[in-house]
N, C-alpha and C positions, 0 to 999 in steps of 0.2 A: 622668420627665415627658417627654411627647412634644411636639416643636415641629415646625412645618412650615416648610421653608425656601422662601422666595420671593425669587428673585434675590439670594440671599446674606443676606437679612434674616430673622430668625426671626419667625414670626407666633405670637402667644400666643393661647390660648383662654380667655378670662376665665370661661367657664362651667365649665371643668374645675376640680375641687377642688385640683389640684396646680399650677395656673398661678400663677406669682409675681406676675403683674399684679393679682391679687386683693388683694394687700397695699396697693396704691395705692387701690383702691376702699374698702378697710376704713379707711385713714387719712383719705381725703377725706370719708367718710361719718360720721366721728366728729363729735360734736355741735359742738365748738368750732373745729375745723381751718379750715373755710371762713371763718369770721369772723376768725380770726387772720391768715389769708392776705390777706384784704381790708383788714384794718387796717394791715398792713405794705406794702400795694401802693403807697401814696404815697411811702414811704421809711422810713428807719431810725426806730425808736421805742424808747424806754426801757420797761422792764417796767411802771412805774407808769402811763405814757401808754397802754399797751395795755389795762391793767386798767381804767382810766377810760373808754376808748373802747368796750370790749366789755361792755356792761351785762349783769350777771347772772353773769359768770364769776368763779369764786373764785380766790384766789391759788394754791391747790393745782392746780386744773385748768388754769390758765394755764401754770404751771410744767411740768406733765406734757405738755401740748400743745406747748409750745416745745421741750422736750427731745426729743420724738419727731420733730418737724419738723427739728431740728438733726441728729439721728441719720440721718435720711433724706436729708440734704444740701439741704434746702429752705430752711432758715433758718441764718443765720450769727450766732453770739453773740460779742460783743466785750466784754471786761471791762477797765475802766479803773481803775487803782490810786488811787482817790480815797478820801476819808473822808467819808461812807460809800462803799463800792465803787459805781461806776456800771456798769450792764450795758445794752448796747444790742443790739437784734435788727434784722436786715435780711434781705431775701430774697436768696437766691443767684440766679444766672441760671436754674437749674432751678426754684427757687421762684417766680420771676417768671412763668415759662411756665405753671406750675400755677395761679398766682393769676389769670392771664389767663383761663384756662378757668373758674375759679370766678366771675370777674367776669361772664362770659357767662351763667352760671346765675343770678346776681343780676339781670342785666338781664332775662332771661326771666321771673324771678319778679315783678319790678316790673310787666312788661307784662301778666302773666296772673293776678295775684292776685285781681282782681275776678271773673274767670271761675271761679277755684278756689273762692272764697267762694260764688258762686252755685250751683256744682255741689254743694258740701257742704250748703247749705241745702235744695236739692231732694232730695238723698239722705236727709238727716235727716227731712224731711217725709214721704217714702215709707216709711222704715224705722222711725220711732218710732211707737208706737201712739197713736192719737188719744185725747184725754181727753174 
């Protein structure tokens, strides 16, 4: 893989198939990642709290998403030896910085969803055959 050095800091090319930064785009682009990050943004949550908060996510998908984020150093998992076992999840400093970026996307979405809906309606009216 080629990198370009600029003042001692490597610059990556996300358009290159070999660029490791693509892994971040892949992770953030997964269906549930952004919602998990936003759910954890206010603070530590138990698994059951996350599952209730994120409507539509299955236990399996929440587990897989949390494991992937833990592996990437974005989420920290803490297990407490209670009966039953209590597990809590919190964003790491790295995770908080990513959640901040995702929160900006959420704000942009809230600000522009009406425009998106209008654009979709106009497109559908042009593209769908008239009855």
